[in-house]
C-alpha positions as CSV (number, residue, x, y, z in Angstrom):
1,M,120.8,137.9,320.1
2,S,124.9,137.2,319.3
3,Q,127.6,140.0,320.7
4,G,127.9,141.0,316.5
5,R,124.2,141.7,316.2
6,R,124.2,143.5,319.2
7,I,127.2,145.8,317.8
8,A,125.3,146.2,314.7
9,A,122.0,147.1,316.2
10,A,123.4,149.6,318.6
11,V,125.4,151.3,315.3
12,L,122.1,151.5,313.6
13,V,120.4,153.2,316.6
14,A,123.1,155.7,316.8
15,V,123.1,156.5,313.0
16,A,119.5,156.8,313.1
17,A,119.7,159.2,316.1
18,L,122.3,161.2,314.4
19,L,119.9,161.5,311.1
20,Y,116.9,162.5,312.9
21,G,119.2,165.2,314.7
22,V,120.6,166.8,311.5
23,S,117.2,166.0,309.5
24,P,115.2,169.3,308.8
25,V,112.0,167.2,309.8
26,D,111.3,167.3,313.1
27,V,108.5,167.0,315.9
28,I,109.3,170.4,317.1
29,P,111.1,172.5,314.5
30,E,113.4,174.8,315.8
31,L,112.9,177.6,312.9
32,L,109.4,177.9,314.6
33,T,110.1,177.4,318.6
34,G,113.7,178.5,318.8
35,P,115.6,176.8,321.1
36,L,112.5,174.9,322.6
37,G,113.0,172.8,319.5
38,F,115.8,171.0,320.3
39,A,114.2,169.5,323.0
40,D,113.2,166.4,320.7
41,D,116.4,165.9,319.4
42,I,118.0,165.7,323.0
43,A,115.3,163.2,324.1
44,V,116.1,161.2,321.0
45,F,119.5,161.2,321.9
46,V,119.1,160.4,325.3
47,G,116.9,157.5,324.3
48,A,119.4,156.5,321.8
49,G,122.1,156.3,324.1
50,L,120.0,154.3,326.7
51,G,119.2,151.9,324.1
52,I,123.0,151.5,323.1
53,W,123.5,150.9,326.6
54,K,121.0,148.3,327.1
55,L,122.1,146.8,323.8
56,L,125.7,146.5,324.8
57,T,125.4,145.7,328.7
58,G,122.6,143.4,327.8
59,G,120.3,145.6,329.9
60,R,122.2,144.4,333.3
61,P,122.2,146.5,336.1
62,G,125.8,147.1,337.7
63,P,127.0,145.1,340.7
64,A,125.2,144.5,343.6
65,A,126.1,146.2,347.0
66,P,128.1,143.8,349.0
67,G,125.8,141.5,351.2
68,A,122.7,142.2,348.6
69,P,120.9,138.9,347.7
70,Q,121.4,138.4,343.8
71,P,118.6,138.3,341.5
72,G,117.7,134.7,341.2
73,S,119.2,133.5,344.2
74,T,117.3,131.7,347.1
75,P,116.9,133.7,350.2
76,P,118.9,131.9,353.2
77,P,117.0,129.9,355.4
78,A,115.4,131.5,358.4
79,A,117.2,130.8,361.8
């Protein structure tokens, strides 16, 4: 996926999460359950944040610790 498409997808994910957050239609409605009703909104925002992070970083983990083998590398021969 090109960088431009990743950015567009991340923006769409963010907009969808915000629309869900302000929508009166919820999985757990706030009017009936009070503060517990915000649990689904928080879950959507956390999921959207993780999705956006994966889109923009390519899902790559951070740098490995010094001396740790890199993914895809072959281990050194045994002595």
